[in-house]
C-alpha positions in Angstrom: 132.5 93.1 79.0 131.7 96.6 80.0 127.9 95.9 79.3 128.0 93.0 81.9 129.8 95.5 84.4 127.3 98.4 83.9 124.3 95.7 84.1 125.6 94.5 87.3 126.3 97.8 88.9 122.5 98.4 88.2 121.4 95.1 90.0 123.6 96.5 93.1 121.8 99.7 93.0 118.4 98.1 92.8 119.4 95.7 95.8 120.3 98.7 97.7 117.1 100.3 97.1 115.5 97.5 98.3 117.7 97.3 101.5 116.4 100.8 102.2 112.9 99.5 101.8 113.3 96.7 104.1 114.5 99.4 106.9 111.3 101.4 106.2 109.2 98.4 106.4 111.1 97.6 109.8 110.7 100.9 110.8 107.0 101.2 110.3 106.1 97.9 111.9 108.3 98.8 115.0 107.1 102.1 115.7 103.8 102.3 113.6 105.0 105.4 111.7 104.1 105.2 107.8 107.1 105.1 105.7 105.5 104.0 102.4 108.0 101.3 102.1 106.3 99.5 99.3 107.3 102.3 96.9 110.8 101.1 97.2 109.9 98.3 95.2 108.7 100.6 92.0 111.9 102.5 92.3 113.9 99.3 92.3 111.9 98.0 89.2 112.3 101.1 87.5 116.1 101.4 88.2 116.4 97.7 86.7 115.2 99.2 83.1 118.5 97.6 82.3 117.0 94.7 81.3 115.1 96.6 78.7 118.2 97.4 76.8 118.3 93.7 75.4 114.8 94.4 73.6 114.9 97.8 73.0 116.1 99.8 70.2 115.7 103.5 71.7 118.1 103.8 74.7 117.3 107.3 75.6 113.7 106.4 77.2 115.4 103.4 79.2 118.0 106.1 80.7 114.7 108.3 81.5 113.3 105.4 83.4 116.1 104.7 85.2 116.6 108.2 86.2 113.0 108.4 87.4 113.7 105.2 89.5 116.7 106.7 91.1 114.9 110.1 91.7 111.8 108.3 93.3 114.3 106.2 95.2 116.1 109.5 96.5 112.9 111.2 97.6 111.7 108.2 99.5 115.1 107.7 101.1 114.8 111.4 102.3 111.2 111.0 103.5 112.4 108.0 105.5 115.5 109.9 106.7 113.0 112.6 107.9 110.5 110.0 109.6 113.2 108.4 111.5 115.0 111.4 112.6 112.3 113.7 113.1 114.0 116.3 111.1 111.9 119.1 109.7 
């Protein structure tokens, strides 16, 4: 049961990353400012490394992949925030 909840939470996190990417896509189309919205897809896929738990033996590397996805999403969100608000 806990594995299902853990898996579900990573799916929700990936969906939130994709929604943030959709906001970046909208902002780029509306205001013609480059936001690199397509990189949010890579971050969401890396975050969904949870799928690898069913076939992998070494879980440590899967956790590293998920951390890389979260860090990439965080950096992209910060870049999008700066682009949208004009923050330095």
